[in-house]
Backbone as numpy.savetxt, mean C-alpha at the origin, in Angstrom:
# Nx Ny Nz CAx CAy CAz Cx Cy Cz
-1.38 5.75 -7.60 -1.72 6.06 -7.69 -0.93 7.13 -7.66
-1.06 8.45 -7.68 0.01 8.71 -7.23 0.03 7.71 -6.15
0.51 6.41 -6.09 0.57 5.52 -5.01 1.64 5.39 -4.19
1.30 4.89 -2.95 2.44 4.71 -2.12 2.35 3.33 -1.36
3.83 2.44 -0.93 3.45 1.31 -0.10 4.34 1.34 1.15
4.30 0.15 1.89 5.08 0.01 3.08 5.85 -1.31 3.40
6.35 -1.57 4.37 7.18 -2.65 4.60 6.76 -3.19 6.12
7.18 -4.54 6.32 7.27 -5.15 7.38 8.63 -5.96 8.04
8.19 -6.72 8.90 9.05 -7.80 9.46 8.41 -8.71 9.90
9.05 -10.00 9.86 8.43 -11.55 10.31 9.36 -12.29 10.87
8.72 -13.45 11.58 9.31 -14.65 12.00 8.96 -15.71 11.69
9.80 -16.92 11.68 9.58 -18.17 11.12 9.42 -19.26 12.31
8.71 -20.26 11.57 8.65 -21.43 12.52 8.96 -22.45 11.90
9.58 -22.73 10.39 10.22 -23.48 9.74 11.24 -23.05 8.92
11.63 -23.78 8.15 12.69 -23.12 7.10 12.62 -22.26 6.38
13.00 -21.30 5.75 12.86 -20.22 4.94 13.75 -19.40 4.40
13.43 -18.65 3.56 14.83 -17.84 2.93 13.97 -16.29 2.66
14.94 -15.76 1.95 14.61 -14.44 1.62 14.17 -13.25 2.49
13.07 -12.54 2.53 12.33 -11.88 3.12 12.37 -12.00 4.68
12.25 -13.38 4.91 12.06 -13.83 6.45 13.42 -14.41 6.92
14.19 -14.85 5.99 15.39 -15.31 6.56 15.46 -17.05 6.77
16.57 -17.49 6.86 16.73 -19.10 7.07 16.42 -19.13 8.50
15.42 -20.19 8.64 15.11 -20.27 10.41 15.34 -21.89 10.67
15.66 -22.30 11.73 16.09 -23.72 12.15 14.71 -24.64 11.97
14.03 -24.80 13.08 12.95 -25.62 13.10 11.87 -25.01 13.79
10.70 -25.48 14.01 9.50 -24.73 14.55 9.88 -24.06 16.00
9.48 -23.00 16.40 9.58 -22.75 17.76 10.82 -21.19 17.43
11.44 -21.18 16.38 12.47 -20.41 16.20 12.18 -19.09 15.56
12.47 -17.94 15.78 11.96 -16.91 15.30 12.97 -16.12 14.77
12.76 -15.27 13.33 13.45 -14.85 12.62 12.85 -13.39 12.32
13.44 -12.29 12.15 12.95 -11.26 11.59 12.72 -11.35 9.99
11.74 -10.52 9.58 11.82 -10.50 8.30 10.84 -9.49 7.64
11.12 -8.95 6.62 10.37 -7.69 6.22 9.24 -8.14 5.11
8.26 -8.09 4.99 7.05 -8.51 4.19 6.69 -7.08 3.45
6.11 -7.49 2.40 5.36 -6.09 1.59 4.72 -5.32 2.32
2.99 -3.85 1.76 1.94 -2.84 1.87 2.30 -2.53 1.15
3.87 -1.58 -0.61 3.53 -0.68 -1.82 3.03 -0.45 -1.29
0.78 -0.53 -1.94 0.75 0.60 -2.37 0.68 0.82 -1.20
1.52 2.10 1.56 1.85 2.96 1.81 0.98 1.96 2.44
1.52 -0.20 4.38 0.32 -0.44 5.06 -0.23 0.26 3.62
-0.50 -0.13 2.12 -0.93 0.49 0.95 -2.27 0.54 1.03
-3.05 1.59 1.02 -4.43 1.90 0.64 -4.62 2.82 -0.56
-5.76 2.71 -1.02 -5.88 3.65 -2.46 -7.41 4.14 -2.35
-7.34 5.40 -3.27 -8.82 6.02 -3.05 -9.12 6.42 -4.44
-10.41 6.11 -4.87 -10.72 6.62 -5.98 -12.19 7.36 -5.87
-12.10 8.80 -6.27 -13.09 9.84 -5.88 -13.76 9.97 -7.36
-13.42 9.88 -8.60 -13.96 10.08 -9.45 -13.58 9.42 -11.01
-14.18 9.12 -11.80 -13.44 8.52 -12.96 -12.86 9.24 -13.69
-13.08 10.71 -13.60 -12.32 11.94 -14.53 -11.13 12.33 -13.62
-11.07 12.13 -12.45 -10.20 12.60 -11.74 -9.81 11.75 -10.08
-8.41 11.50 -9.92 -8.24 10.48 -8.93 -7.63 11.80 -7.74
-7.93 11.64 -6.43 -7.62 12.39 -5.56 -6.37 11.85 -4.72
-5.96 12.22 -3.57 -4.96 11.98 -2.80 -4.83 10.59 -2.00
-3.60 10.14 -1.63 -3.50 9.09 -0.89 -3.05 9.67 0.75
-2.68 8.32 1.23 -2.47 8.78 2.66 -1.16 7.78 3.26
0.80 4.18 1.97 1.89 3.74 2.54 2.06 3.67 2.23
0.70 3.67 2.72 0.64 3.87 2.41 1.30 4.24 2.61
1.66 3.09 2.14 2.18 3.19 1.76 2.03 2.64 1.87
2.68 2.56 0.96 2.85 2.10 0.79 2.59 1.37 0.58
1.72 0.87 -0.56 1.13 0.50 -0.65 1.03 -0.12 -1.29
-1.47 -0.45 -2.33 -1.69 -1.79 -2.15 -0.50 -2.78 -2.55
-0.15 -2.78 -1.62 1.09 -3.44 -1.72 1.30 -3.73 -1.23
1.32 -2.77 -0.80 2.33 -2.94 -0.72 2.19 -4.07 0.22
2.26 -6.19 0.11 1.63 -6.75 1.52 1.29 -5.50 2.31
1.93 -4.34 2.31 1.12 -3.32 3.00 0.94 -2.35 2.04
0.79 -1.20 0.14 0.68 -0.40 -0.77 1.29 -0.27 -1.42
2.01 -0.63 -2.04 1.58 0.51 -2.47 1.35 0.86 -3.59
-0.29 1.12 -3.93 -0.82 1.88 -4.76 -1.60 2.79 -4.76
-1.60 4.00 -5.38 -2.08 5.20 -4.96 -2.68 6.22 -5.97
-3.70 5.86 -6.94 -4.13 6.71 -7.80 -5.21 7.32 -7.14
-5.13 8.22 -6.28 -6.12 8.27 -5.28 -6.87 7.59 -4.89
-6.27 6.22 -4.91 -7.13 5.13 -4.44 -6.07 4.88 -3.15
-4.79 4.40 -3.24 -4.16 3.93 -2.53 -4.05 4.67 -1.36
-3.40 4.36 -0.66 -3.35 4.46 1.04 -4.77 4.70 1.40
-5.29 3.41 0.61 -6.19 2.48 0.64 -5.45 1.48 0.57
-2.22 2.39 2.72 -1.26 2.01 2.95 -1.06 1.25 2.46
-0.91 0.35 -0.19 -0.61 0.26 -0.87 0.01 0.50 -1.20
0.26 1.84 -3.20 0.30 1.78 -4.30 0.32 0.45 -3.77
-0.05 -0.14 -2.69 0.03 -1.50 -2.82 -1.20 -1.92 -2.48
-2.98 -0.53 -3.00 -3.94 -0.19 -2.74 -4.61 -0.27 -3.50
-5.74 -2.41 -4.61 -6.11 -0.85 -4.82 -6.70 -0.86 -3.28
-5.85 -1.12 -2.59 -6.15 -0.95 -1.03 -7.18 -0.09 -0.92
-8.05 0.19 -0.77 -9.15 0.88 -0.42 -9.09 1.99 -1.57
-9.71 1.95 -2.16 -9.70 2.89 -3.39 -10.75 4.02 -2.55
-10.80 3.76 -1.46 -11.52 4.62 -0.56 -10.57 4.88 0.19
-10.47 6.36 0.60 -9.23 6.48 1.24 -8.29 5.43 1.49
-7.42 5.25 0.67 -6.39 4.24 0.99 -5.72 4.68 2.58
-5.28 3.37 3.22 -4.72 3.83 4.53 -3.73 3.19 4.95
-2.78 3.00 5.09 -1.52 2.59 5.45 -0.17 3.08 5.04
0.18 3.11 6.01 1.57 3.78 6.04 2.54 3.29 5.53
1.85 2.95 4.08 2.68 2.38 2.87 2.53 1.63 3.25
0.53 0.86 4.32 0.20 0.30 4.90 0.06 1.47 3.80
1.41 3.00 2.85 1.40 3.15 2.48 1.16 3.35 1.85
0.48 1.42 -0.06 0.64 1.65 -1.17 0.56 3.12 -1.38
0.93 5.83 -1.06 1.07 7.04 -1.34 -0.44 7.53 -1.95
-1.01 8.42 -2.18 -2.00 8.62 -3.00 -2.00 9.61 -4.37
-2.83 9.62 -5.13 -2.78 10.62 -6.13 -3.63 11.69 -6.16
-3.10 12.78 -6.82 -3.89 14.01 -6.61 -3.70 14.70 -7.87
-5.28 15.31 -8.13 -5.47 15.90 -9.43 -4.12 17.31 -9.58
-3.53 17.16 -10.83 -2.57 18.42 -10.86 -2.87 19.07 -12.13
-3.08 20.24 -12.29 -3.75 21.09 -13.64 -2.38 20.93 -14.39
-1.58 21.50 -13.59 -0.07 21.76 -14.26 0.30 20.56 -14.96
0.52 19.08 -14.65 1.00 18.21 -15.37 -0.23 17.92 -16.19
-1.48 18.28 -16.00 -2.43 18.13 -17.21 -2.29 18.88 -18.36
-1.70 20.05 -17.91 -1.35 20.99 -19.04 -0.56 20.67 -19.91
0.55 19.86 -19.45 1.81 19.45 -20.06 1.39 18.43 -21.07
0.90 17.48 -20.52 0.07 16.27 -21.36 -0.54 17.03 -22.53
-1.52 17.99 -22.09 -2.48 18.46 -23.00 -1.62 19.22 -24.39
-0.56 19.88 -24.01 0.40 20.65 -25.09 0.86 19.58 -25.67
1.29 18.40 -25.15 1.50 17.35 -26.04 0.97 16.57 -26.78
-0.71 17.06 -26.79 -1.77 16.28 -27.42 -1.90 14.87 -26.99
-1.38 14.62 -25.72 -1.60 13.42 -25.01 -2.96 13.85 -24.07
-3.99 12.66 -23.93 -5.27 13.07 -23.01 -4.99 12.74 -21.68
-5.48 13.12 -20.55 -5.36 12.82 -19.32 -4.44 13.49 -18.48
-3.99 13.10 -17.29 -3.41 13.70 -16.39 -2.02 12.82 -15.65
-1.02 13.65 -15.53 0.08 13.08 -14.98 0.44 13.37 -13.54
0.89 12.64 -12.49 0.97 13.22 -11.25 2.52 12.58 -10.74
2.97 13.13 -9.70 4.04 12.62 -9.04 3.96 12.69 -7.53
4.79 11.93 -6.79 4.69 11.84 -5.47 6.22 11.60 -4.82
6.35 12.12 -3.76 7.75 11.73 -2.97 7.29 11.77 -1.70
7.70 11.04 -0.85 7.57 11.09 0.79 8.60 10.16 1.43
8.65 10.60 2.79 9.61 10.09 3.89 8.78 9.58 4.99
8.93 8.11 5.29 8.23 7.78 6.63 9.09 7.15 7.46
8.89 7.05 8.64 9.71 6.41 9.60 9.74 4.78 9.71
8.86 4.42 8.97 8.84 3.15 8.41 8.05 2.31 7.52
8.43 1.60 6.71 7.54 1.15 5.54 6.89 -0.21 5.95
5.56 -0.08 6.16 5.05 -0.89 6.47 3.93 -1.63 5.50
3.87 -2.87 5.40 2.98 -3.33 4.34 1.72 -4.33 5.21
0.64 -4.15 5.08 -0.16 -4.83 5.75 0.18 -5.48 7.14
0.72 -3.99 7.94 0.93 -4.32 9.26 2.44 -4.97 9.39
3.17 -5.43 8.52 4.64 -5.73 8.92 5.51 -4.87 8.15
6.40 -4.59 8.90 7.69 -3.77 8.29 8.40 -4.32 7.30
8.76 -3.51 6.24 9.51 -3.79 5.18 10.82 -3.69 5.16
11.07 -2.64 5.88 12.70 -2.23 6.10 13.18 -2.34 7.74
12.89 -3.29 8.31 13.42 -3.26 9.67 12.95 -2.01 10.46
12.20 -1.34 10.56 11.66 -0.74 11.32 12.60 0.76 11.33
13.06 1.13 9.91 13.84 2.21 9.97 13.30 2.90 8.62
13.55 4.64 8.39 13.10 5.48 7.55 13.26 4.78 6.18
11.93 5.20 5.29 12.25 4.89 3.90 11.86 6.08 3.18
12.70 6.17 2.02 12.09 7.22 1.07 11.47 6.87 0.06
10.34 7.20 -0.45 9.49 6.55 -1.43 8.74 7.42 -2.36
8.77 7.06 -3.64 7.85 7.97 -4.62 7.58 7.23 -5.66
6.88 8.13 -6.59 6.03 7.24 -7.66 5.57 8.38 -8.92
4.91 7.76 -9.75 4.36 8.63 -10.94 2.96 7.85 -11.28
1.93 8.65 -11.48 0.68 8.11 -11.97 0.08 8.76 -13.00
-0.42 8.02 -13.80 -1.22 8.63 -15.13 -2.64 8.15 -14.94
-3.69 8.86 -15.09 -5.08 8.77 -15.02 -5.53 9.27 -16.54
-6.68 8.71 -16.94 -7.32 8.97 -18.42 -8.92 9.49 -17.84
-9.30 10.29 -18.69 -10.74 10.60 -18.44 -11.46 9.25 -18.57
-11.12 8.42 -19.08 -12.13 7.21 -19.41 -12.15 6.59 -18.03
-11.11 6.64 -17.19 -11.22 5.74 -15.87 -9.93 4.68 -15.77
-9.54 4.77 -16.82 -8.09 3.84 -16.91 -6.81 4.60 -16.28
-6.03 3.93 -15.40 -4.80 4.60 -14.77 -3.55 3.68 -15.08
-2.41 4.11 -14.83 -1.22 3.25 -14.86 -0.21 4.09 -13.86
0.61 3.50 -13.22 1.79 3.85 -12.69 2.63 3.05 -12.07
3.66 3.71 -11.22 4.83 3.05 -10.63 5.12 3.37 -9.44
5.54 2.74 -8.39 6.00 3.24 -7.38 7.01 2.51 -6.54
8.21 3.23 -5.65 9.33 2.49 -5.21 9.71 3.35 -3.98
10.57 2.11 -3.36 10.84 2.69 -1.94 12.00 1.72 -1.55
12.81 2.25 -0.73 14.00 1.18 -0.27 13.31 0.11 0.73
14.25 -1.09 0.83 13.51 -2.08 1.67 14.74 -2.64 2.23
14.45 -3.45 3.22 15.69 -4.28 4.10 14.92 -5.56 4.37
15.13 -6.97 3.79 14.54 -7.90 4.38 15.43 -8.83 5.24
16.54 -8.11 5.90 17.50 -8.99 6.70 18.08 -10.16 5.81
18.19 -10.28 4.51 18.43 -11.22 3.50 19.80 -11.28 2.88
20.64 -10.45 3.86 21.96 -10.49 3.05 22.21 -9.32 2.12
21.11 -8.22 2.11 21.23 -7.40 1.18 21.07 -7.81 -0.36
20.21 -8.83 -0.59 19.82 -9.20 -1.66 18.48 -8.13 -2.28
17.84 -7.77 -1.51 16.77 -6.87 -2.02 16.97 -5.52 -1.22
17.24 -4.35 -1.92 17.51 -2.82 -1.22 16.48 -2.01 -1.72
15.72 -2.50 -2.76 14.77 -1.53 -3.31 13.48 -2.57 -3.88
12.12 -1.74 -3.60 11.05 -2.34 -4.17 10.63 -1.34 -5.43
10.00 -1.73 -6.42 9.50 -0.93 -7.59 8.39 -1.85 -8.05
7.10 -1.23 -7.83 5.92 -1.79 -8.28 5.34 -1.08 -9.24
4.87 -1.74 -10.18 4.05 -1.40 -11.53 2.67 -1.67 -11.54
1.60 -0.75 -11.89 0.39 -1.41 -11.77 -0.45 -0.49 -12.76
-1.95 -1.00 -13.10 -2.64 -0.37 -14.44 -4.09 -0.95 -13.85
-4.90 -0.26 -14.18 -6.29 -0.51 -14.03 -7.29 0.59 -14.40
-8.34 0.03 -13.96 -9.80 1.00 -14.38 -10.79 1.31 -13.19
-11.34 2.49 -13.11 -12.04 2.63 -12.24 -12.97 3.80 -12.65
-14.38 3.28 -12.10 -15.73 3.85 -12.76 -16.93 4.45 -11.66
-17.30 5.30 -11.88 -18.63 5.75 -10.71 -19.60 4.69 -11.39
-20.24 4.19 -10.28 -21.58 3.38 -10.45 -22.77 4.39 -10.24
-22.46 5.29 -9.32 -23.27 6.43 -8.76 -22.92 7.85 -8.36
-23.20 8.95 -7.97 -22.74 9.62 -7.34 -22.01 9.38 -6.04
-22.44 8.16 -5.49 -21.91 8.00 -4.06 -21.21 6.63 -4.24
-21.24 6.17 -5.40 -20.90 4.54 -5.06 -19.82 4.48 -6.46
-18.48 3.75 -6.48 -17.61 3.46 -7.48 -16.79 2.35 -7.27
-16.31 1.65 -8.34 -15.48 0.52 -8.36 -14.43 0.74 -9.21
-13.68 -0.30 -8.94 -12.17 -0.34 -9.71 -11.49 -1.82 -9.72
-10.69 -1.93 -10.45 -9.81 -3.30 -10.85 -8.84 -2.67 -11.01
-7.60 -3.55 -10.62 -6.37 -3.25 -11.17 -5.28 -4.51 -10.85
-4.14 -4.32 -11.53 -3.28 -5.54 -11.56 -2.08 -4.78 -10.89
-1.22 -5.48 -9.99 0.26 -5.07 -9.65 1.23 -5.97 -9.86
2.51 -5.39 -10.22 3.51 -6.43 -10.31 4.54 -5.91 -9.24
4.95 -6.42 -8.17 5.96 -6.13 -7.31 7.61 -6.79 -7.66
8.10 -5.81 -8.03 9.53 -6.40 -8.43 10.53 -5.70 -7.31
11.83 -6.50 -7.12 12.89 -6.34 -6.26 14.19 -6.23 -7.01
14.47 -5.28 -7.78 15.72 -5.14 -8.77 16.78 -5.60 -7.61
17.78 -6.40 -8.43 19.06 -7.01 -7.53 18.82 -8.19 -7.04
17.77 -8.30 -6.65 17.75 -9.90 -5.60 17.60 -10.93 -6.62
18.55 -12.25 -6.11 18.92 -13.13 -6.84 17.31 -13.73 -7.43
17.35 -14.24 -8.60 15.89 -14.69 -9.08 15.68 -15.85 -8.42
16.56 -16.64 -7.99 16.11 -18.12 -7.23 15.25 -17.59 -5.98
15.39 -16.38 -5.56 14.78 -16.20 -4.38 12.92 -16.05 -4.83
12.81 -15.81 -5.69 11.23 -15.57 -6.25 10.66 -14.83 -5.47
11.02 -13.38 -5.49 10.53 -12.25 -4.53 9.54 -11.74 -5.44
9.79 -11.51 -6.99 8.68 -10.69 -7.87 7.33 -11.74 -7.81
6.32 -10.68 -7.84 5.05 -11.61 -7.92 4.07 -10.44 -8.52
2.84 -11.03 -8.73 1.79 -10.35 -9.22 0.35 -10.22 -8.25
-0.19 -9.35 -8.29 -1.57 -9.46 -7.26 -2.52 -8.86 -8.17
-3.83 -9.45 -8.12 -5.09 -8.63 -8.78 -5.84 -8.04 -7.81
-6.46 -7.06 -7.83 -7.38 -6.63 -6.82 -8.76 -5.78 -7.35
-9.73 -5.95 -6.74 -11.00 -5.58 -6.98 -11.49 -4.49 -5.82
-12.17 -3.62 -5.98 -12.50 -2.65 -4.58 -13.71 -1.61 -5.21
-14.46 -1.39 -4.22 -15.59 -0.93 -4.14 -15.67 0.25 -3.12
-16.17 1.59 -3.25 -15.98 2.50 -2.22 -17.34 3.02 -2.25
-17.84 3.74 -1.10 -19.09 4.30 -0.95 -18.98 5.77 -0.17
-19.51 6.56 -0.28 -19.47 7.96 0.29 -20.58 8.12 0.77
-20.50 8.59 2.15 -21.80 8.42 3.12 -21.75 10.13 3.57
-22.95 10.70 3.48 -22.75 12.30 3.98 -23.03 11.85 5.28
-22.26 12.96 5.95 -22.15 13.22 7.59 -22.25 14.75 7.85
-23.38 15.11 7.53 -23.60 16.57 7.82 -22.85 17.46 7.06
-21.78 18.35 7.27 -21.02 19.04 6.40 -20.00 18.31 5.65
-19.45 17.07 6.29 -18.64 16.24 6.11 -19.07 15.03 5.21
-18.18 14.03 4.68 -18.52 12.97 4.12 -17.68 11.41 4.62
-18.26 10.41 4.92 -17.52 9.28 5.14 -17.14 8.47 4.02
-16.00 8.47 3.65 -15.69 7.45 2.32 -15.21 6.15 3.06
-15.98 4.95 2.49 -15.86 3.47 2.99 -15.29 2.74 1.54
-14.71 1.96 1.96 -14.05 0.90 0.87 -13.76 -0.58 1.34
-14.02 -1.32 0.55 -13.92 -2.82 0.64 -12.71 -3.40 -0.51
-11.92 -3.70 -0.20 -11.04 -4.41 -1.30 -10.54 -5.76 -1.21
-10.40 -6.52 -2.17 -9.91 -7.87 -2.24 -8.81 -7.92 -2.91
-8.00 -8.40 -2.76 -6.79 -8.49 -3.59 -6.57 -10.60 -3.35
-5.87 -10.87 -4.80 -5.49 -12.27 -4.98 -4.23 -12.32 -5.74
-3.37 -13.05 -5.12 -2.10 -13.40 -5.78 -1.96 -15.04 -6.10
-1.70 -15.37 -7.43 -1.52 -16.71 -7.70 -0.14 -17.28 -7.08
0.86 -16.37 -7.03 1.97 -17.12 -6.47 2.52 -15.95 -6.05
2.65 -15.87 -4.53 2.93 -14.76 -3.53 4.52 -14.50 -3.56
4.69 -13.71 -2.88 6.29 -13.33 -2.78 7.04 -14.60 -2.03
8.15 -14.93 -2.58 8.76 -15.90 -2.17 8.56 -17.56 -2.55
7.50 -17.33 -3.50 6.71 -18.56 -3.99 6.06 -19.36 -2.56
5.19 -18.20 -2.09 4.44 -18.68 -0.93 3.02 -19.16 -1.35
2.64 -19.36 -2.54 1.39 -19.94 -3.12 0.41 -18.78 -3.22
-0.94 -19.46 -3.21 -2.01 -18.35 -3.41 -2.19 -17.64 -2.01
-2.65 -16.35 -2.56 -2.39 -15.47 -1.20 -3.88 -14.52 -1.34
-4.65 -14.38 -0.35 -5.78 -13.55 -0.30 -5.55 -12.27 0.68
-5.96 -11.07 0.30 -6.00 -10.24 1.38 -7.46 -9.47 1.20
-8.19 -9.25 2.27 -9.57 -8.59 2.47 -9.57 -7.61 3.24
-9.58 -6.33 2.80 -9.79 -4.93 3.42 -10.70 -4.10 3.55
-11.04 -3.86 4.44 -12.24 -2.54 4.89 -11.61 -1.58 5.39
-11.84 -0.16 4.86 -11.12 0.97 5.37 -12.28 2.00 5.20
-11.80 3.24 6.05 -12.79 4.24 5.96 -11.94 5.29 6.31
-12.49 6.64 5.80 -11.78 7.91 5.89 -12.76 8.86 6.04
-12.16 10.20 6.71 -13.17 11.38 6.70 -12.48 12.76 7.29
-12.81 13.61 6.41 -12.03 14.89 6.65 -13.03 15.42 7.81
-12.20 16.32 8.86 -12.70 16.47 10.15 -12.53 18.13 10.08
-12.09 18.74 8.93 -11.89 20.18 8.79 -10.81 20.79 9.39
-10.46 22.00 8.59 -9.32 22.61 9.18 -8.12 21.96 8.40
-7.99 21.39 7.54 -6.97 20.44 6.74 -6.81 19.14 7.37
-7.79 18.86 8.26 -7.36 17.39 9.10 -8.23 16.42 8.34
-7.58 15.08 8.88 -8.79 13.74 8.38 -8.42 12.74 9.12
-9.18 11.75 9.25 -8.74 10.47 9.93 -9.15 9.52 9.00
-8.42 8.21 9.08 -8.61 6.93 8.68 -8.62 5.94 9.45
-9.07 4.69 8.99 -8.78 3.61 9.71 -9.03 2.24 8.61
-8.31 1.36 8.97 -8.52 -0.05 8.33 -8.36 -1.30 9.18
-9.06 -2.14 8.62 -8.70 -3.65 8.99 -8.80 -4.65 7.85
-7.60 -5.37 8.16 -7.48 -6.31 6.86 -7.16 -7.72 7.44
-7.29 -8.59 6.53 -7.19 -10.04 6.93 -6.18 -10.62 5.70
-4.98 -11.20 6.12 -4.39 -11.82 5.08 -3.96 -13.30 5.46
-4.45 -14.08 4.10 -4.38 -15.77 4.22 -3.14 -15.87 3.19
-2.30 -17.13 3.51 -1.44 -17.42 2.92 -1.38 -18.86 2.68
-1.19 -19.09 1.32 -1.07 -20.42 1.07 -0.09 -21.54 1.53
1.19 -21.03 1.72 2.42 -21.54 2.30 2.97 -20.80 3.13
2.76 -21.07 4.42 2.71 -20.35 5.54 4.55 -20.48 5.75
5.04 -21.72 5.59 6.40 -21.87 5.99 7.22 -21.23 4.77
6.94 -21.14 3.65 7.63 -20.18 2.50 7.74 -18.80 3.02
6.35 -18.09 3.30 6.28 -16.72 3.76 6.86 -16.49 5.08
6.89 -17.25 5.76 7.21 -16.92 7.02 6.33 -16.49 7.99
5.10 -16.29 7.88 4.10 -16.00 8.82 2.85 -16.81 8.64
2.11 -16.87 9.68 0.79 -17.70 9.53 -0.15 -16.50 8.90
-1.44 -16.93 8.72 -2.47 -15.81 8.25 -2.70 -15.20 9.48
-2.81 -13.87 9.12 -3.21 -12.88 10.38 -4.25 -11.60 9.92
-4.39 -10.92 10.82 -5.20 -9.72 10.43 -4.33 -8.47 11.07
-4.65 -7.48 10.35 -3.89 -6.31 10.94 -4.65 -4.93 10.76
-4.60 -4.13 11.58 -5.16 -2.84 11.37 -4.68 -1.33 11.67
-5.24 -0.28 11.22 -4.36 1.09 11.08 -5.66 2.12 11.58
-5.04 3.12 12.51 -5.82 4.30 12.51 -4.77 5.41 11.95
-5.35 6.50 11.48 -4.59 7.63 11.36 -4.84 9.06 11.03
-4.32 9.94 11.57 -4.86 11.16 11.69 -3.66 11.81 10.69
-3.96 12.44 9.74 -3.69 13.48 8.65 -3.65 15.25 8.68
-2.83 15.66 8.26 -3.19 17.16 7.76 -2.21 17.73 6.47
-3.18 18.22 5.63 -2.88 18.42 4.22 -2.76 20.05 4.11
-1.91 20.64 3.79 -1.78 21.99 3.36 -0.99 22.03 1.89
-1.76 22.67 0.93 -1.36 22.99 -0.28 -0.85 21.50 -0.74
-0.06 21.02 -1.45 0.55 19.72 -1.88 1.12 18.74 -0.94
1.28 19.42 0.11 1.89 18.59 1.21 0.98 17.68 2.12
1.47 16.62 2.65 0.48 15.84 3.81 1.26 15.36 4.68
1.12 15.82 6.29 2.03 15.32 7.05 0.96 14.14 8.16
1.56 13.01 8.31 0.63 11.89 8.93 0.96 11.20 9.90
0.05 10.68 10.87 0.65 9.93 12.09 -0.49 8.79 12.20
0.29 7.56 12.13 -0.71 6.47 12.18 -0.43 5.34 12.87
-0.94 4.72 13.70 -0.95 3.61 14.38 -1.30 2.63 13.77
-0.24 1.41 13.73 -0.29 0.01 12.83 -0.19 -0.94 14.04
-0.74 -2.01 13.43 -0.79 -3.26 14.50 -1.24 -4.54 13.86
-0.70 -5.68 14.29 -1.08 -7.00 13.65 -1.55 -7.91 15.10
-2.16 -8.84 14.95 -2.55 -10.03 15.88 -1.13 -11.12 16.05
-0.21 -10.75 15.50 0.77 -11.96 15.71 1.37 -11.85 16.79
1.57 -13.09 17.31 2.58 -12.85 18.34 3.75 -13.25 18.45
4.68 -12.91 19.50 6.10 -12.87 19.58 6.79 -14.26 18.98
5.87 -15.38 19.18 6.52 -16.79 18.69 5.88 -16.67 17.14
5.16 -16.13 16.76 4.96 -16.30 15.22 5.72 -15.26 14.43
5.96 -13.93 15.13 6.55 -13.02 14.59 7.81 -12.14 15.60
8.86 -12.48 15.76 9.85 -12.15 16.42 9.92 -10.54 16.53
9.84 -9.87 15.46 10.24 -8.40 15.31 9.37 -7.97 14.11
8.76 -6.40 14.13 8.54 -5.97 12.93 7.07 -6.08 13.12
6.19 -6.92 13.65 4.66 -7.08 13.46 4.03 -6.56 14.56
4.68 -5.91 15.58 3.87 -5.27 16.78 3.57 -4.05 16.38
2.74 -3.39 17.71 2.21 -2.30 17.68 3.46 -1.00 17.19
2.81 0.02 16.43 3.96 0.87 16.12 3.35 2.18 15.76
4.20 3.22 16.05 3.68 4.91 15.33 4.42 4.86 14.50
3.86 5.41 12.89 4.54 5.64 11.88 4.26 6.98 11.55
5.14 8.00 11.43 4.89 9.11 10.86 5.57 9.38 9.66
4.99 10.16 8.61 5.14 10.26 7.38 5.19 11.92 6.88
5.70 12.45 5.92 5.44 13.59 5.16 5.39 13.31 3.61
4.45 13.69 2.76 4.56 13.50 1.48 4.12 15.17 0.79
4.83 14.78 -0.52 4.37 15.92 -1.48 3.95 15.32 -2.98
2.55 15.98 -3.37 2.31 15.42 -4.57 2.27 16.57 -5.60
2.75 16.32 -6.92 2.59 17.49 -8.02 1.54 17.13 -8.83
């Protein structure tokens, strides 16, 4: 979206590699980082003719926590379409997309229909679906998003990562494309495909993977404000590290509270086909965030947590506060 994504950390109970690291046998824990892109990735779509802003989300739909954010993401994806209703995620970040008349003007002068936007952000941790993707250290993220009046969109988003895998992967780059449409004045739907890549990582680790997302969002009037709710379903036929079929269901909501402030929250459930290869069992994750926007800048503070125990995940999956600042052009 302009989309964003996030990161995480994990623990094992069997042998494994990559993101989670090698582990002896059951009961032994290891730190690992798993995806959010599109920003804890959440995505948001407000209009078939214009996409508005994200929240990583990031990171996002993505990324396992983001990142995808064409005015959807942070819905904490690009790794989103994580709720194309205000994406939510600290990349649970998939970042978000914002309408940019300037970029639209440039494309118009070139005779190319649609709008182009760019985003850059700095977060204290890149989390994806509740799990750190860079060992709970700061991450620099950014991306580009293109939207067409027809509702078609495409983009790419990137972030530094650290899976404690011997420096096999140090960067994540997500590519995505999809279609969003209004079904009524208050109801919209979207579909997207994401391809998460980790340049530099050995091919035998099978880090790169595809994910397909379907989302629906509904706007509910609340006096002078509006509550935007979103439901997103994601499916990967061969998840990160060849961990088999993976499914992710997320419910998210966001609302402006005036004076440039907004609040958001999300609850998601991750199912993994091969838990040993992935390094984590099926789990729940949730976020609550407060954001302040001024001009093209957004400051955000988010609470991120999962129901994973220390036995299941020794580090990177527990409750944490994630702060971020981002700018969209």
